[in-house]
N, C-alpha and C positions, 0 to 999 in steps of 0.2 A: 817880622818871618812872611814869606809871600805864600799864598794860594795858589792852588792848582787849577788850571781851567782846563775844563774837559770839553772838548767840542763833540758834539754827535754829528753824523754825515747828516742827517736832517738840517742843522743849524749852519752846517758848512755850505750847503746847498742853498737855502735862506741867504745867508752872508754872500755869495758869490752873485747872484741876484741883485741883492741889495748894492752890491759896490759896483756891478756894471750900469747900472740905473743912475747910480750916483757917484761916479768916481773921484768926484770933488771932496767928499766926505773920506776918503779913506786915510789921510793924514789924521785927523781927528778921531775915526774910530779905533786907529793903532794906538794912540794916546790914552783915550778910555779902557782899551784893554790893558795896556801896561800899567795904567793907575788901579785896574780894577783887579789884577794879580798882584800888586805890591801892597796894597790897602783899600779893599773894597769900602771902607769909611771915608775915605778922602773927599772933603765937601766940594770939590769942584764937579764930580761925577754923580751927586746927589742921591745914593742911594735908600731907596725908601723900599718900605713891604707894600705890597698891593692889597686889595681888599676885594670882596665881592667873588664873581667865580675865579678870579686869578689869587684869591689868598694865600696860597701856598707858595706862590712867586716874589721876587722882588725886582726892583729895576732900576736901571742905572741911564743917566744921561749920555748921548755923545754929543748935542748942543741942545738949544733951545726946542728943535723940532724933530730931534730922533732920538730913539730908545734902542735898550737893549732889555728884554726881560730874561730873566735867570733863575735859576733855582741855589739856594745859597746854602750850602751845607756848612755851617761854622765849626762844627766840633771834629769837622775830617778837613778842615781848610780846603775843598774843594767848591768849585764853582762850575756851574753847568749852564753856559747861553742857551736859551730857549727861542729867541724871536728876537727879530731886527726890523724896524723899521719907525714909519712917524707915530705920534702918538694915538692916531686913530687906526692905524694898523695893528701895532701891537695890543691895544688894550681893545 
């Protein structure tokens, strides 16, 4: 069963800015989103729960340097991306 991704206007604005700065990451981003939608627990995207002030969020990896933080609502099969950027930018 696939998950439903819900993109907010705020996230879409952040995504446009991210891709404008790093167009070489577009294909990796798209692959991550496809895997997230199909199976958020796929090993290659390294889904993990965050702690501290971000304890309500999860994170997935685009690659070794870049992440997407997201709200994962398992019971509803919904995923809401929140932030995109480097490790330091999103945490």
